[in-house]
PDB file of N, CA, C, O and CB in Angstrom:
ATOM      1  N   MET A   1      -0.794 -23.480  32.886  1.00  0.00           N
ATOM      2  CA  MET A   1      -2.064 -22.915  32.465  1.00  0.00           C
ATOM      3  C   MET A   1      -3.084 -24.058  32.379  1.00  0.00           C
ATOM      4  O   MET A   1      -2.831 -25.093  31.762  1.00  0.00           O
ATOM      5  CB  MET A   1      -1.925 -22.164  31.090  1.00  0.00           C
ATOM      6  N   THR A   2      -4.217 -23.848  33.002  1.00  0.00           N
ATOM      7  CA  THR A   2      -5.251 -24.882  32.997  1.00  0.00           C
ATOM      8  C   THR A   2      -6.025 -24.850  31.683  1.00  0.00           C
ATOM      9  O   THR A   2      -5.902 -23.908  30.901  1.00  0.00           O
ATOM     10  CB  THR A   2      -6.213 -24.697  34.191  1.00  0.00           C
ATOM     11  N   SER A   3      -6.809 -25.872  31.454  1.00  0.00           N
ATOM     12  CA  SER A   3      -7.578 -25.926  30.209  1.00  0.00           C
ATOM     13  C   SER A   3      -8.630 -24.823  30.158  1.00  0.00           C
ATOM     14  O   SER A   3      -8.943 -24.308  29.085  1.00  0.00           O
ATOM     15  CB  SER A   3      -8.248 -27.294  30.056  1.00  0.00           C
ATOM     16  N   GLU A   4      -9.179 -24.459  31.328  1.00  0.00           N
ATOM     17  CA  GLU A   4     -10.159 -23.365  31.350  1.00  0.00           C
ATOM     18  C   GLU A   4      -9.509 -22.056  30.928  1.00  0.00           C
ATOM     19  O   GLU A   4     -10.092 -21.274  30.177  1.00  0.00           O
ATOM     20  CB  GLU A   4     -10.782 -23.218  32.752  1.00  0.00           C
ATOM     21  N   GLU A   5      -8.303 -21.826  31.415  1.00  0.00           N
ATOM     22  CA  GLU A   5      -7.601 -20.596  31.049  1.00  0.00           C
ATOM     23  C   GLU A   5      -7.282 -20.576  29.555  1.00  0.00           C
ATOM     24  O   GLU A   5      -7.320 -19.521  28.920  1.00  0.00           O
ATOM     25  CB  GLU A   5      -6.308 -20.452  31.869  1.00  0.00           C
ATOM     26  N   ARG A   6      -6.973 -21.730  29.007  1.00  0.00           N
ATOM     27  CA  ARG A   6      -6.696 -21.810  27.571  1.00  0.00           C
ATOM     28  C   ARG A   6      -7.959 -21.503  26.758  1.00  0.00           C
ATOM     29  O   ARG A   6      -7.893 -20.805  25.746  1.00  0.00           O
ATOM     30  CB  ARG A   6      -6.151 -23.211  27.204  1.00  0.00           C
ATOM     31  N   TYR A   7      -9.093 -22.018  27.196  1.00  0.00           N
ATOM     32  CA  TYR A   7     -10.349 -21.736  26.496  1.00  0.00           C
ATOM     33  C   TYR A   7     -10.697 -20.251  26.561  1.00  0.00           C
ATOM     34  O   TYR A   7     -11.145 -19.670  25.572  1.00  0.00           O
ATOM     35  CB  TYR A   7     -11.491 -22.567  27.092  1.00  0.00           C
ATOM     36  N   VAL A   8     -10.491 -19.640  27.721  1.00  0.00           N
ATOM     37  CA  VAL A   8     -10.770 -18.212  27.866  1.00  0.00           C
ATOM     38  C   VAL A   8      -9.836 -17.413  26.965  1.00  0.00           C
ATOM     39  O   VAL A   8     -10.272 -16.485  26.283  1.00  0.00           O
ATOM     40  CB  VAL A   8     -10.617 -17.766  29.343  1.00  0.00           C
ATOM     41  N   ALA A   9      -8.562 -17.767  26.960  1.00  0.00           N
ATOM     42  CA  ALA A   9      -7.596 -17.073  26.108  1.00  0.00           C
ATOM     43  C   ALA A   9      -7.962 -17.245  24.636  1.00  0.00           C
ATOM     44  O   ALA A   9      -7.870 -16.292  23.862  1.00  0.00           O
ATOM     45  CB  ALA A   9      -6.169 -17.597  26.369  1.00  0.00           C
ATOM     46  N   ALA A  10      -8.371 -18.433  24.249  1.00  0.00           N
ATOM     47  CA  ALA A  10      -8.770 -18.680  22.860  1.00  0.00           C
ATOM     48  C   ALA A  10     -10.017 -17.871  22.506  1.00  0.00           C
ATOM     49  O   ALA A  10     -10.114 -17.326  21.406  1.00  0.00           O
ATOM     50  CB  ALA A  10      -9.029 -20.185  22.630  1.00  0.00           C
ATOM     51  N   ALA A  11     -10.961 -17.793  23.427  1.00  0.00           N
ATOM     52  CA  ALA A  11     -12.176 -17.012  23.179  1.00  0.00           C
ATOM     53  C   ALA A  11     -11.837 -15.537  22.989  1.00  0.00           C
ATOM     54  O   ALA A  11     -12.359 -14.891  22.080  1.00  0.00           O
ATOM     55  CB  ALA A  11     -13.177 -17.183  24.339  1.00  0.00           C
ATOM     56  N   TYR A  12     -10.969 -15.005  23.839  1.00  0.00           N
ATOM     57  CA  TYR A  12     -10.562 -13.607  23.690  1.00  0.00           C
ATOM     58  C   TYR A  12      -9.834 -13.395  22.366  1.00  0.00           C
ATOM     59  O   TYR A  12     -10.029 -12.371  21.712  1.00  0.00           O
ATOM     60  CB  TYR A  12      -9.664 -13.178  24.863  1.00  0.00           C
ATOM     61  N   LEU A  13      -9.008 -14.341  21.970  1.00  0.00           N
ATOM     62  CA  LEU A  13      -8.285 -14.238  20.714  1.00  0.00           C
ATOM     63  C   LEU A  13      -9.248 -14.234  19.530  1.00  0.00           C
ATOM     64  O   LEU A  13      -9.074 -13.458  18.591  1.00  0.00           O
ATOM     65  CB  LEU A  13      -7.285 -15.385  20.581  1.00  0.00           C
ATOM     66  N   VAL A  14     -10.252 -15.089  19.571  1.00  0.00           N
ATOM     67  CA  VAL A  14     -11.247 -15.130  18.496  1.00  0.00           C
ATOM     68  C   VAL A  14     -12.025 -13.823  18.439  1.00  0.00           C
ATOM     69  O   VAL A  14     -12.237 -13.279  17.356  1.00  0.00           O
ATOM     70  CB  VAL A  14     -12.213 -16.316  18.692  1.00  0.00           C
ATOM     71  N   ILE A  15     -12.448 -13.317  19.577  1.00  0.00           N
ATOM     72  CA  ILE A  15     -13.193 -12.053  19.617  1.00  0.00           C
ATOM     73  C   ILE A  15     -12.325 -10.913  19.094  1.00  0.00           C
ATOM     74  O   ILE A  15     -12.796 -10.069  18.332  1.00  0.00           O
ATOM     75  CB  ILE A  15     -13.673 -11.745  21.057  1.00  0.00           C
ATOM     76  N   PHE A  16     -11.063 -10.888  19.503  1.00  0.00           N
ATOM     77  CA  PHE A  16     -10.153  -9.851  19.020  1.00  0.00           C
ATOM     78  C   PHE A  16      -9.997  -9.932  17.504  1.00  0.00           C
ATOM     79  O   PHE A  16      -9.997  -8.902  16.830  1.00  0.00           O
ATOM     80  CB  PHE A  16      -8.781  -9.979  19.703  1.00  0.00           C
ATOM     81  N   ALA A  17      -9.865 -11.139  16.960  1.00  0.00           N
ATOM     82  CA  ALA A  17      -9.712 -11.313  15.515  1.00  0.00           C
ATOM     83  C   ALA A  17     -10.959 -10.849  14.771  1.00  0.00           C
ATOM     84  O   ALA A  17     -10.859 -10.229  13.712  1.00  0.00           O
ATOM     85  CB  ALA A  17      -9.417 -12.777  15.183  1.00  0.00           C
ATOM     86  N   VAL A  18     -12.131 -11.149  15.320  1.00  0.00           N
ATOM     87  CA  VAL A  18     -13.382 -10.733  14.674  1.00  0.00           C
ATOM     88  C   VAL A  18     -13.505  -9.211  14.689  1.00  0.00           C
ATOM     89  O   VAL A  18     -13.867  -8.613  13.675  1.00  0.00           O
ATOM     90  CB  VAL A  18     -14.604 -11.377  15.381  1.00  0.00           C
ATOM     91  N   VAL A  19     -13.213  -8.584  15.811  1.00  0.00           N
ATOM     92  CA  VAL A  19     -13.280  -7.121  15.899  1.00  0.00           C
ATOM     93  C   VAL A  19     -12.262  -6.480  14.965  1.00  0.00           C
ATOM     94  O   VAL A  19     -12.570  -5.488  14.304  1.00  0.00           O
ATOM     95  CB  VAL A  19     -13.040  -6.651  17.347  1.00  0.00           C
ATOM     96  N   LEU A  20     -11.066  -7.028  14.902  1.00  0.00           N
ATOM     97  CA  LEU A  20     -10.045  -6.503  14.007  1.00  0.00           C
ATOM     98  C   LEU A  20     -10.481  -6.623  12.547  1.00  0.00           C
ATOM     99  O   LEU A  20     -10.306  -5.683  11.772  1.00  0.00           O
ATOM    100  CB  LEU A  20      -8.720  -7.236  14.225  1.00  0.00           C
ATOM    101  N   ALA A  21     -11.039  -7.753  12.173  1.00  0.00           N
ATOM    102  CA  ALA A  21     -11.531  -7.932  10.806  1.00  0.00           C
ATOM    103  C   ALA A  21     -12.644  -6.934  10.504  1.00  0.00           C
ATOM    104  O   ALA A  21     -12.688  -6.374   9.409  1.00  0.00           O
ATOM    105  CB  ALA A  21     -12.036  -9.373  10.597  1.00  0.00           C
ATOM    106  N   TYR A  22     -13.531  -6.708  11.449  1.00  0.00           N
ATOM    107  CA  TYR A  22     -14.615  -5.741  11.264  1.00  0.00           C
ATOM    108  C   TYR A  22     -14.058  -4.336  11.036  1.00  0.00           C
ATOM    109  O   TYR A  22     -14.522  -3.620  10.149  1.00  0.00           O
ATOM    110  CB  TYR A  22     -15.555  -5.748  12.483  1.00  0.00           C
ATOM    111  N   VAL A  23     -13.080  -3.946  11.823  1.00  0.00           N
ATOM    112  CA  VAL A  23     -12.489  -2.615  11.686  1.00  0.00           C
ATOM    113  C   VAL A  23     -11.808  -2.477  10.326  1.00  0.00           C
ATOM    114  O   VAL A  23     -11.909  -1.429   9.687  1.00  0.00           O
ATOM    115  CB  VAL A  23     -11.477  -2.348  12.824  1.00  0.00           C
ATOM    116  N   VAL A  24     -11.124  -3.513   9.886  1.00  0.00           N
ATOM    117  CA  VAL A  24     -10.461  -3.462   8.580  1.00  0.00           C
ATOM    118  C   VAL A  24     -11.498  -3.334   7.464  1.00  0.00           C
ATOM    119  O   VAL A  24     -11.312  -2.545   6.538  1.00  0.00           O
ATOM    120  CB  VAL A  24      -9.588  -4.722   8.362  1.00  0.00           C
ATOM    121  N   ILE A  25     -12.570  -4.089   7.542  1.00  0.00           N
ATOM    122  CA  ILE A  25     -13.614  -4.022   6.519  1.00  0.00           C
ATOM    123  C   ILE A  25     -14.247  -2.635   6.481  1.00  0.00           C
ATOM    124  O   ILE A  25     -14.456  -2.082   5.402  1.00  0.00           O
ATOM    125  CB  ILE A  25     -14.691  -5.088   6.777  1.00  0.00           C
ATOM    126  N   VAL A  26     -14.550  -2.077   7.630  1.00  0.00           N
ATOM    127  CA  VAL A  26     -15.145  -0.743   7.682  1.00  0.00           C
ATOM    128  C   VAL A  26     -14.174   0.297   7.128  1.00  0.00           C
ATOM    129  O   VAL A  26     -14.588   1.209   6.413  1.00  0.00           O
ATOM    130  CB  VAL A  26     -15.545  -0.386   9.126  1.00  0.00           C
ATOM    131  N   ALA A  27     -12.895   0.170   7.451  1.00  0.00           N
ATOM    132  CA  ALA A  27     -11.895   1.109   6.943  1.00  0.00           C
ATOM    133  C   ALA A  27     -11.795   1.037   5.419  1.00  0.00           C
ATOM    134  O   ALA A  27     -11.681   2.065   4.752  1.00  0.00           O
ATOM    135  CB  ALA A  27     -10.526   0.823   7.575  1.00  0.00           C
ATOM    136  N   LEU A  28     -11.836  -0.169   4.875  1.00  0.00           N
ATOM    137  CA  LEU A  28     -11.781  -0.316   3.424  1.00  0.00           C
ATOM    138  C   LEU A  28     -13.013   0.285   2.756  1.00  0.00           C
ATOM    139  O   LEU A  28     -12.903   0.932   1.715  1.00  0.00           O
ATOM    140  CB  LEU A  28     -11.649  -1.787   3.047  1.00  0.00           C
ATOM    141  N   LYS A  29     -14.170   0.076   3.346  1.00  0.00           N
ATOM    142  CA  LYS A  29     -15.393   0.667   2.790  1.00  0.00           C
ATOM    143  C   LYS A  29     -15.340   2.191   2.865  1.00  0.00           C
ATOM    144  O   LYS A  29     -15.787   2.877   1.946  1.00  0.00           O
ATOM    145  CB  LYS A  29     -16.637   0.142   3.538  1.00  0.00           C
ATOM    146  N   LEU A  30     -14.800   2.711   3.945  1.00  0.00           N
ATOM    147  CA  LEU A  30     -14.679   4.163   4.095  1.00  0.00           C
ATOM    148  C   LEU A  30     -13.754   4.739   3.038  1.00  0.00           C
ATOM    149  O   LEU A  30     -14.044   5.795   2.476  1.00  0.00           O
ATOM    150  CB  LEU A  30     -14.166   4.521   5.494  1.00  0.00           C
ATOM    151  N   GLN A  31     -12.644   4.063   2.756  1.00  0.00           N
ATOM    152  CA  GLN A  31     -11.741   4.524   1.709  1.00  0.00           C
ATOM    153  C   GLN A  31     -12.441   4.533   0.355  1.00  0.00           C
ATOM    154  O   GLN A  31     -12.297   5.481  -0.417  1.00  0.00           O
ATOM    155  CB  GLN A  31     -10.490   3.641   1.654  1.00  0.00           C
ATOM    156  N   ARG A  32     -13.193   3.488   0.070  1.00  0.00           N
ATOM    157  CA  ARG A  32     -13.911   3.411  -1.204  1.00  0.00           C
ATOM    158  C   ARG A  32     -14.930   4.536  -1.313  1.00  0.00           C
ATOM    159  O   ARG A  32     -15.049   5.171  -2.361  1.00  0.00           O
ATOM    160  CB  ARG A  32     -14.608   2.047  -1.353  1.00  0.00           C
ATOM    161  N   LEU A  33     -15.666   4.784  -0.231  1.00  0.00           N
ATOM    162  CA  LEU A  33     -16.658   5.849  -0.251  1.00  0.00           C
ATOM    163  C   LEU A  33     -16.006   7.217  -0.424  1.00  0.00           C
ATOM    164  O   LEU A  33     -16.545   8.072  -1.126  1.00  0.00           O
ATOM    165  CB  LEU A  33     -17.482   5.823   1.027  1.00  0.00           C
ATOM    166  N   GLU A  34     -14.861   7.432   0.201  1.00  0.00           N
ATOM    167  CA  GLU A  34     -14.161   8.705   0.049  1.00  0.00           C
ATOM    168  C   GLU A  34     -13.701   8.904  -1.395  1.00  0.00           C
ATOM    169  O   GLU A  34     -13.785  10.012  -1.926  1.00  0.00           O
ATOM    170  CB  GLU A  34     -12.958   8.773   1.004  1.00  0.00           C
ATOM    171  N   ARG A  35     -13.215   7.836  -2.033  1.00  0.00           N
ATOM    172  CA  ARG A  35     -12.811   7.931  -3.442  1.00  0.00           C
ATOM    173  C   ARG A  35     -14.013   8.259  -4.323  1.00  0.00           C
ATOM    174  O   ARG A  35     -13.931   9.116  -5.204  1.00  0.00           O
ATOM    175  CB  ARG A  35     -12.153   6.614  -3.910  1.00  0.00           C
ATOM    176  N   GLU A  36     -15.134   7.569  -4.081  1.00  0.00           N
ATOM    177  CA  GLU A  36     -16.332   7.825  -4.873  1.00  0.00           C
ATOM    178  C   GLU A  36     -16.850   9.240  -4.654  1.00  0.00           C
ATOM    179  O   GLU A  36     -17.288   9.891  -5.602  1.00  0.00           O
ATOM    180  CB  GLU A  36     -17.419   6.812  -4.530  1.00  0.00           C
ATOM    181  N   LEU A  37     -16.805   9.716  -3.437  1.00  0.00           N
ATOM    182  CA  LEU A  37     -17.249  11.074  -3.145  1.00  0.00           C
ATOM    183  C   LEU A  37     -16.371  12.094  -3.843  1.00  0.00           C
ATOM    184  O   LEU A  37     -16.875  13.080  -4.382  1.00  0.00           O
ATOM    185  CB  LEU A  37     -17.249  11.326  -1.643  1.00  0.00           C
ATOM    186  N   ALA A  38     -15.067  11.873  -3.841  1.00  0.00           N
ATOM    187  CA  ALA A  38     -14.154  12.781  -4.536  1.00  0.00           C
ATOM    188  C   ALA A  38     -14.436  12.778  -6.033  1.00  0.00           C
ATOM    189  O   ALA A  38     -14.397  13.827  -6.677  1.00  0.00           O
ATOM    190  CB  ALA A  38     -12.690  12.388  -4.270  1.00  0.00           C
ATOM    191  N   GLU A  39     -14.719  11.605  -6.587  1.00  0.00           N
ATOM    192  CA  GLU A  39     -15.039  11.516  -8.010  1.00  0.00           C
ATOM    193  C   GLU A  39     -16.339  12.253  -8.324  1.00  0.00           C
ATOM    194  O   GLU A  39     -16.415  12.976  -9.317  1.00  0.00           O
ATOM    195  CB  GLU A  39     -15.146  10.048  -8.444  1.00  0.00           C
ATOM    196  N   LEU A  40     -17.343  12.078  -7.498  1.00  0.00           N
ATOM    197  CA  LEU A  40     -18.613  12.773  -7.719  1.00  0.00           C
ATOM    198  C   LEU A  40     -18.458  14.280  -7.577  1.00  0.00           C
ATOM    199  O   LEU A  40     -19.058  15.043  -8.335  1.00  0.00           O
ATOM    200  CB  LEU A  40     -19.669  12.267  -6.742  1.00  0.00           C
ATOM    201  N   ALA A  41     -17.664  14.706  -6.621  1.00  0.00           N
ATOM    202  CA  ALA A  41     -17.421  16.144  -6.458  1.00  0.00           C
ATOM    203  C   ALA A  41     -16.720  16.715  -7.681  1.00  0.00           C
ATOM    204  O   ALA A  41     -17.035  17.822  -8.118  1.00  0.00           O
ATOM    205  CB  ALA A  41     -16.583  16.413  -5.199  1.00  0.00           C
ATOM    206  N   GLU A  42     -15.775  15.970  -8.233  1.00  0.00           N
ATOM    207  CA  GLU A  42     -15.073  16.410  -9.444  1.00  0.00           C
ATOM    208  C   GLU A  42     -16.039  16.489 -10.623  1.00  0.00           C
ATOM    209  O   GLU A  42     -15.999  17.447 -11.394  1.00  0.00           O
ATOM    210  CB  GLU A  42     -13.905  15.455  -9.773  1.00  0.00           C
ATOM    211  N   LEU A  43     -16.902  15.489 -10.767  1.00  0.00           N
ATOM    212  CA  LEU A  43     -17.890  15.514 -11.845  1.00  0.00           C
ATOM    213  C   LEU A  43     -18.847  16.700 -11.684  1.00  0.00           C
ATOM    214  O   LEU A  43     -19.190  17.360 -12.665  1.00  0.00           O
ATOM    215  CB  LEU A  43     -18.682  14.192 -11.876  1.00  0.00           C
ATOM    216  N   ALA A  44     -19.270  16.965 -10.466  1.00  0.00           N
ATOM    217  CA  ALA A  44     -20.168  18.097 -10.219  1.00  0.00           C
ATOM    218  C   ALA A  44     -19.457  19.415 -10.523  1.00  0.00           C
ATOM    219  O   ALA A  44     -20.054  20.332 -11.086  1.00  0.00           O
ATOM    220  CB  ALA A  44     -20.671  18.085  -8.756  1.00  0.00           C
ATOM    221  N   ARG A  45     -18.192  19.503 -10.151  1.00  0.00           N
ATOM    222  CA  ARG A  45     -17.414  20.720 -10.418  1.00  0.00           C
ATOM    223  C   ARG A  45     -17.276  20.936 -11.929  1.00  0.00           C
ATOM    224  O   ARG A  45     -17.435  22.055 -12.417  1.00  0.00           O
ATOM    225  CB  ARG A  45     -16.009  20.632  -9.752  1.00  0.00           C
ATOM    226  N   ASP A  46     -16.979  19.863 -12.664  1.00  0.00           N
ATOM    227  CA  ASP A  46     -16.858  19.965 -14.121  1.00  0.00           C
ATOM    228  C   ASP A  46     -18.183  20.368 -14.754  1.00  0.00           C
ATOM    229  O   ASP A  46     -18.219  21.189 -15.671  1.00  0.00           O
ATOM    230  CB  ASP A  46     -16.378  18.635 -14.714  1.00  0.00           C
ATOM    231  N   ARG A  47     -19.252  19.797 -14.267  1.00  0.00           N
ATOM    232  CA  ARG A  47     -20.573  20.118 -14.816  1.00  0.00           C
ATOM    233  C   ARG A  47     -20.936  21.573 -14.536  1.00  0.00           C
ATOM    234  O   ARG A  47     -21.507  22.251 -15.390  1.00  0.00           O
ATOM    235  CB  ARG A  47     -21.645  19.182 -14.226  1.00  0.00           C
ATOM    236  N   GLN A  48     -20.604  22.048 -13.343  1.00  0.00           N
ATOM    237  CA  GLN A  48     -20.880  23.444 -13.000  1.00  0.00           C
ATOM    238  C   GLN A  48     -20.061  24.374 -13.892  1.00  0.00           C
ATOM    239  O   GLN A  48     -20.567  25.398 -14.349  1.00  0.00           O
ATOM    240  CB  GLN A  48     -20.568  23.715 -11.508  1.00  0.00           C
ATOM    241  N   GLU A  49     -18.812  24.027 -14.140  1.00  0.00           N
ATOM    242  CA  GLU A  49     -17.974  24.848 -15.017  1.00  0.00           C
ATOM    243  C   GLU A  49     -18.513  24.862 -16.433  1.00  0.00           C
ATOM    244  O   GLU A  49     -18.458  25.897 -17.097  1.00  0.00           O
ATOM    245  CB  GLU A  49     -16.534  24.340 -15.015  1.00  0.00           C
ATOM    246  N   GLU A  50     -19.041  23.729 -16.921  1.00  0.00           N
ATOM    247  CA  GLU A  50     -19.634  23.677 -18.248  1.00  0.00           C
ATOM    248  C   GLU A  50     -20.862  24.568 -18.324  1.00  0.00           C
ATOM    249  O   GLU A  50     -21.059  25.270 -19.316  1.00  0.00           O
ATOM    250  CB  GLU A  50     -19.997  22.243 -18.616  1.00  0.00           C
ATOM    251  N   ARG A  51     -21.685  24.545 -17.293  1.00  0.00           N
ATOM    252  CA  ARG A  51     -22.889  25.391 -17.279  1.00  0.00           C
ATOM    253  C   ARG A  51     -22.515  26.870 -17.268  1.00  0.00           C
ATOM    254  O   ARG A  51     -23.126  27.675 -17.970  1.00  0.00           O
ATOM    255  CB  ARG A  51     -23.769  25.061 -16.055  1.00  0.00           C
ATOM    256  N   GLU A  52     -21.517  27.221 -16.474  1.00  0.00           N
ATOM    257  CA  GLU A  52     -21.080  28.614 -16.418  1.00  0.00           C
ATOM    258  C   GLU A  52     -20.509  29.055 -17.758  1.00  0.00           C
ATOM    259  O   GLU A  52     -20.725  30.195 -18.171  1.00  0.00           O
ATOM    260  CB  GLU A  52     -20.039  28.806 -15.311  1.00  0.00           C
ATOM    261  N   ALA A  53     -19.790  28.182 -18.440  1.00  0.00           N
ATOM    262  CA  ALA A  53     -19.208  28.509 -19.733  1.00  0.00           C
ATOM    263  C   ALA A  53     -20.302  28.708 -20.772  1.00  0.00           C
ATOM    264  O   ALA A  53     -20.179  29.579 -21.633  1.00  0.00           O
ATOM    265  CB  ALA A  53     -18.238  27.412 -20.182  1.00  0.00           C
ATOM    266  N   VAL A  54     -21.364  27.922 -20.709  1.00  0.00           N
ATOM    267  CA  VAL A  54     -22.459  28.053 -21.675  1.00  0.00           C
ATOM    268  C   VAL A  54     -23.235  29.324 -21.437  1.00  0.00           C
ATOM    269  O   VAL A  54     -23.571  30.015 -22.398  1.00  0.00           O
ATOM    270  CB  VAL A  54     -23.395  26.852 -21.602  1.00  0.00           C
ATOM    271  N   THR A  55     -23.534  29.662 -20.195  1.00  0.00           N
ATOM    272  CA  THR A  55     -24.341  30.857 -19.914  1.00  0.00           C
ATOM    273  C   THR A  55     -23.552  32.138 -20.142  1.00  0.00           C
ATOM    274  O   THR A  55     -24.126  33.152 -20.542  1.00  0.00           O
ATOM    275  CB  THR A  55     -24.856  30.821 -18.478  1.00  0.00           C
ATOM    276  N   VAL A  56     -22.258  32.109 -19.898  1.00  0.00           N
ATOM    277  CA  VAL A  56     -21.439  33.312 -20.095  1.00  0.00           C
ATOM    278  C   VAL A  56     -21.096  33.491 -21.557  1.00  0.00           C
ATOM    279  O   VAL A  56     -21.183  34.602 -22.081  1.00  0.00           O
ATOM    280  CB  VAL A  56     -20.155  33.239 -19.261  1.00  0.00           C
ATOM    281  N   GLY A  57     -20.706  32.414 -22.230  1.00  0.00           N
ATOM    282  CA  GLY A  57     -20.183  32.527 -23.597  1.00  0.00           C
ATOM    283  C   GLY A  57     -21.251  32.325 -24.579  1.00  0.00           C
ATOM    284  O   GLY A  57     -21.001  32.383 -25.783  1.00  0.00           O
TER     285      GLY A  57
END
C-alpha cells in the first residue's frame, strides 16, 4: 500500500468516525426529546383529568 492510499484510507476513516459520532449524538437527542414529550403528554393528561373532575364534581 502506497502512502497516498494510506492517506486516503485515513481520510475515509476520519469521515466515517465523524458521521458515526453525529448519528449517535442525534440519536441520543432524539431519545431525550421522546422522553420529554412523553412526560409532557402525561402532565397534560393529568391536568385534563383534574379539570374534568372539577367541572363534573
